[in-house]
N, C-alpha and C positions, 0 to 999 in steps of 0.2 A: 454411587452408581457410575459405571464406566461409560464414558462417551464413546460412540462408535466412530467418530471422526473428529479431527481437530479442524474446526471450522475455518475456512479461508476463502470465503465467498465475497470478497470485496466488501468486508465490513457489514454484512447483512443486506447489502443492496443487490446481491445476486448478479453482479455483472458477469460472473463467470459462467452463467448458464444461458446467456442470451444468444450464443452463437452456435448452437448445435447444428443449425442449417444456415449456410451462408446466403446473403442476399444475391439476387441475380445480377448479372453484369449491367443490365438496364438500370436497376436500382442504384448500383454503385456509381454509375455515370451521372445520376440525377441528384444525388444527395451527398453531403459530407458532414461529419460530426463537427469539425472545425471548418466553418464556411470559407475562410480565406487564410490558409496557412502562411501566405506571404506577409500577413500583417505583423508577424513577429519580427520581420526584418527591420521594421520602422518603429519598434517599441522603444520608448525612452530608456536610455541606459539607467541601470539601477542607481548609480551614484547621483543621477539628476532628479530622481523622484522626490516629490515633496515630503519633507519630514515634519508633518503636522498632523494633528488629530482630525478625524473625519467630522463633518458637520454635526452639531448637537442633535438635530432632529433624527438623523440617520443613526447616531450612536444610541439614542433611546429605543429606536426600532430594533436594532441589533441586540441590545441588552434584553428587551422583552422577548425576542425570538429565542435567545439562548435559555432564558429562564423557563419559558413555556415548554421547550423541547426537553430540557433537563428534568423537568417535573414528571415527564413521561418515560424517561430513560432509566435503565437499571444500572446506574453508576452513581457513586458518591459525589463525584465532582467532574468538572471539565475546564479545560483551558482553551481559549479561542483567540485567534488573531485574524485580522483582515487588512490587506494592503491594496490600495487602489491609487490611481494617479492623483486623486484628491487628498490622499493622506492615509493614515493607518489607525488601527484601533486594536487594543489587546486587553484581555481580562481573564479572570479566573472566578469560578463559582463552585460552591459546595465544599466537600471535605476531601482532604488528602489522606486522612487516616480516620476511619470510623471509630477506632478504639480510643484514640486520644482526643478526637474532635478538632485536630489541627486543620486549618483551611487550605484549600488548593491555592497555589500561587503561580502566576505566570512566570515562566522561566524554569519550572521544575522539569527534570529529565524524565522521559518515559520510554518504554520499549515501543518502537514504531512498526514492528512486524513487517508486513509485505510492502510497505513503502520502500524497504530495502531493495525490492526488485527494480525500482526505477533507477537506483544507483548502478545496479548491475547492467541494466539495459543501456544506461548512459555511457559507461566505460566500454561496453561492446561497440557502440556506435563511434566512440572516439578512436578505438583501435581500427575500425573499418575505415574511418576518415583518414587515418594515418597510413593506410595501405598495409597494415600488419595482419589483417584477416579480411575475409569477405562474408557478408551475411548469407551468401549462397554456398559457402563451404559446408560440407557434410560433417556431422559430429564424429564419424569414425576417423576423421583426420586427426582428431585431438584426444578422443576418449574411446577406448576399445570396449567391445562387449555390449553395446546398446542395440537392442533389436531394431532392425531397419536403419541402423546407423549409417549405411551407405546411401540412404535416401532422405534422412532427416537433416535439414539444413539448420544453420544457426538462426535463421529467420523463423523457421517453424518453431524452434524452442522459444524464441523471444515473443512470438505472438500466440503461444499456447495451442498450436495446431500439430504438434509432433506425434501425438499418440502414445507418448511415454507416460505411464501411470504415475500418479503422485504417491510418494512413499508415505505421506500422511494419511492415506486411506488403507494402507496395508495393516492387517490385524497383527502381524508379527512386530511391526513397529509400535503400534498402539499399546500392545500388551506390555512392552518394555517401558515405554514413555510414561504411562499412567501408573505403573508400579514404582518407578523411581524417577521423579521429576528432576533429579540432580545428575542424571546420566549424561556423560559427554559422548558426542558423536563426531565421526569424521565424515567428510563428503563421500568417501568410498563406501562407508557403512550405509549412509542414506541411500545411495544409488543401489546398493545390494537389496534393500527392501523393495525397490520399485521394479527392478528388472524381471522378476518372476511373473509379474502381472502385466507385463508389456509385450506387444503393443496393443493398445485399445482400438486403433484404427490405422489406416494408411496415412502417412504424412500429408497434411493439407486437406484432408477430407472432412474434418470436423474440428470442433473446439472443445478442449478440456483443460480447465485451469489446474495445472500441475506444478507443485513446488519442485519436482524433480527437474523440470525444464530449466529453472533458474539456477539450481545447483550445478547442472551440467555446464551452463554458461559461465559460472564462477570457475569451474575447472578449466574451461577453455581460456579464460582470462589469465589464470595462473600459468598455464603452459605457454601462452604467447608472450607474456611479459617477463616470465622467469622469476617472478616474486610473489609473495603471499598476496591474496586478493585485497586484504585490508590496506596494504601498502599502495596498491593501485588506486583504491578509493581515496586514500589520503593525498597522494600526489596529483591525482587527476581531477578530484572534485573538492575535497575538504579545503586544501590549501588555496587553490585558485579563487574559491568563493569566500574564503575567510570563515569557514565553519569551525568554530572553536569548541562547540558543545555537542558535536556529533561524534559518536563513539562506536567503535567495533569492539564488543566485549570479549570476543573469542570464547574461551571456555569458562570465563569468570561469571559468577552469578551476581556480582555486585553492580550497582547503578551509581553513577556519580551523584553526589548530593547537590541540591536538594531533589527529592523524588517522592511521589505519592505511593501509597500501598495499593497494589493491584488485586482486584477480586475476580474470581472465576467460578463457574459451575462445572468446569472440566476437571477430569481426574477421578480417582477412585474414592476420595474422601469427601468431596463436595456434596452438599444437599441444598435445595432451595432455601431452607431455613438457616443454613450455615455454609455460605460459600467459602471456598478455599482462598487463602492468601497466596498468590502466585508470584509475588514480587521478586523472589530470588530463585525461581526455577531456572535451570540451566538453559540458555537460549541457543546452544550450539546446534540443536536439531534444525534451526531455521537457516543457518549459514547464509549464503548469498540470496536466499529466498525470503529471509525474515529476521535476521539476528540483531539489527542495529538499534541504537539508542540516540535520541536527540532532544532538543528543546524548542520552544516556540520561535525564538528569534532566528535560529539556524534554519528551521523548517520554512519560515516565511521567505528568507533569502533563497533557499534552495528551490522552493516551490515556483517562484517566478523564473529562476534560471532554468528550471526543468521545462516550463512552458514556453519561454522565449528562446532558449538555447544560449542566452548571453553568458559568456564565461565558460561554456561547456562545449558547444558545437557551432560549426559554421552555419550561416543562414540556409545554405543548400541542404545540409544534413538535417537541420531542424525541420525544414519544410517537408523533407522526406518522412521524418518521424511523425509529424502531425498529419500526414496523408496516409498513414499506415493502418488506419482503423477500418474494419468492416463497418458499414454504416446502416442506419443512422446512429448507431452506437456500437462500441466494440472494444477490442483489445489489440493494441498495436505493438510497437517494439518496447516492451517492458513497461507499458503504462496503458491505462484505460481511458475511455472517452464516452461521455454521454451529454447530450444537449449543450454542446459547446464547452463543457468543462473537461480538462485533461488532467490526469493525475493518478492517484492510487489511494486505496485504504489499506490499513494493516491491522491484523489481530495477532497477538500472542496472548496466551492465557494471562489474564489480569489487565490487559491494556487494549485500547482500540484507538486508531488514529485515522484521520482523513487529511489529505493534502491535495488540493485541486487548484487549477489555474484556468480562468476564463479568458480566452484569447481576445475575444471581441471587445471586452471592456478593460483588459489588462488588470484583472482582479485576482488576487491570491487569497485563499482561505485555508486555514489550518485549524483542526480541532483535535485535542488530545483528551482522552477519557481514561480513568483508572478502573475500568471494568470492561470485559468483553461479553458481558451477559446481555442477551437480547430481551426486548420487551415488546408487548403488543400481542396480536393474534398470531402466535408462532406454532400453530398446529399442536403436535405432540411433543414439541421441544420443552425441556424443563425451563421454567421461568421463576422469578421471585414470588413469594406469597402475595405481595401487594401489586402484582402485575396489572397494568391497565389493559382494558379490552376495547374493542371497537376501533383500534388503530392498527396500521400495518406493522408487521414484525420488523424490527430494526435494531442494530447495535447502537450503543450510546453515541459515539462520535458521528456516526452516519446520520442519526436522527437530528442531532444538533446542526450538522452541516446543511442538511436539507432546509431546515428552518432559516438558517442564516442566508442561504442562497435566495430564498423567497424574499427576505427583507431587502436584499441587494437588488431585487427586480431582475434577477437572472436565475430563475428556478432550475434546480437540478432535478431531473426526473428520469426514472428508469423505465417509464412506460414506453413500450415499443410503438413507434408511429404506425398508424394504419396504412 
């Protein structure tokens, strides 16, 4: 059965649909997703954080939370990491490969999907900080042929308010993608799928989570830097943070070993009784919106740097980024925010990832799952035959992350405040 869309709704938490109508200025003045963005300026440097295990009582609570959530999730396995000022905790549960019965292992590489967007947004802000571009530049300065290009700013693209339609909703793209999952795409080809269906609205008038926005930002980065975007990621993020297991795969379908097998219900061949193995599907369609690969240790390092700005942005730029969300929850400059947690989730067929940082408690949580299949009360969406009912619909990593956040006493919730 052919999927009508490639799901990219913040890992089943539907962050992308919260902002169809922006809050009034009065609400904006009275609330903030991150209560005090300046707190990141005094966060303990990463090198000084305690390198010890979290207290045994908390470890037991976290383990129980993961096991309980995974039992309701449609994924063979999960990898989870937590880092706080008191220490860290990492583990793996379930299977990496249902065919062989091999276990999930912390340190395995997975595709991280839209977590890639945070890297794109970070490099964009680094270039703005260096004076090489402005977030108020219009996209027609860098890329020709975008409808409303003389009015859409880089900030509109970064916070998903541009009105440029997502190519992943275009039937012309879906027909090709689901017919041949090994197809290679260029950024220009991806843009060509979106242009005929744009604009959806005038820039800044509404919110629409569009992969095209982040592809356009990748094209901007290449034009400004004069080098491939993966080189910018390497020199501006990977190397400064020491990320040795974070990979830009390009057109390659390979994943660095070790890695788990990823299952999906997307595509022409998948059925609930027999999900497809999407491990080696070509990720080039995601480009700067969702192509990357990483592992737990790198994501824990990056997640805290993303939240604090340490090693990436000046305190002033980081505070601007943490103040960029419509509130009480929303999407800012290449990352989302809800109930004090900032970060992103990612889905590529076969994989689901969550990466979030809680500024008030200096806590980083990463979850990697080897399935993008949702479970729970998912309306008419296809689910596995043993799907649990009576619980909210959620993707695997998102379900585990919510359970972990509760165990940490900092519940992540997408419920809009009254």
